N, C-alpha and C positions, 0 to 999 in steps of 0.2 A: 504492500499499501504505500508507504513512502517512497518508492521507489517508482513510485508509480506520479505522486505528485510531484517529485523533485526535477522526473522528464517533462512535468507539462510547464514548472517555473523555471523552465531553459529555453522553453519552445519557445513560450512569453517575452522570453530577455532577449532571445536570438529574433524573433519579428519587430521587436522596440529598435533592437539594434540598427537590421537592414531596413525601415523605415527611418532612423534617422543617419545614416548613412545615405539614403539615396536612391536605393538598389529599388528597381520598377517604373513606373510612370513618372514622373515627375510632377509639382503642385504647379496647379490652376496657379496664372497671376496675379498679387492682390490687386484686389479694389486701388484704385488710387484715391489718394485722403481728401481730393474734395471731388464731389458731382458734379457735371456741367447745367443738373436742374435744380440749382439752388437759389437761381436766379432769374429775372423776369425780364421777358423779352426787352431789349433795347427800342429805343425811337416810336411804339405804336403803345395805345389805348392795351391795359391791362382788363382781359377777361377769365370768366369764370373760370376756362377752360385751364387758361395756364396760372391760376391760381391750385387746384388739382392738380397740375403735373408736378407741383413744387414737391422734391423732394430735397433735404437739409443732411449734408456728415453730420453722423453720430458724433459726438467729442465724448471726452472722458466725462463730462458730467450730462450726458443731454447731450440738444444739438449744437453746433460752430452759433456761437453769438452776431460774429462779424458777419455772418449769411441772412441770420434772422433778421438783426436789425436793418438790413441794407432795406430786405426786400418789405419790412413794414412803414419803412421810411417813403420804399414807393407806395409802397400801396394805400400811403396816407395821404399822398401829392393826389397819387389818380384820381382819389376819391375826392377830395378839396375839388379838384379843377372838374369834376361833374358835376358837381354841388353848384356853385360859381356856376359854370353852364346853365345848367337845370333851373337857377334861380335868377337867368338873363333871358330864357329862353319865355318861362311865366311874366318875367315883370314888362315883358313882350306881348304875351298875349291875351 
C-alpha cells in the first residue's frame, strides 16, 4: 500500500516538473495589460451600444481607475451636451 502511494506521489511530482519545464504544448499568450474596449469611440456621439461594449481592465482591487474616470468624464460631457441641445430645441419649439 505504501509503495503504491509513493509511486502516485512520484508520478504527480514528475508531471508537475514536466509542465514547469515546458514539455508539451506551449502556454497561451497572456492577455494585454490594457484592453482596447476600455475607451469610448472618439469624435462621435456615444450610443447605448458603445457603453454596453465597454470592458475595463481588471486591476489589483477592481477596475483601472484611470479608464473608468475617463469614460465617466466623457459620458458626463456627452450628457451635458445632449441636455443643452434638448433645451435649445424645446426653447425654439
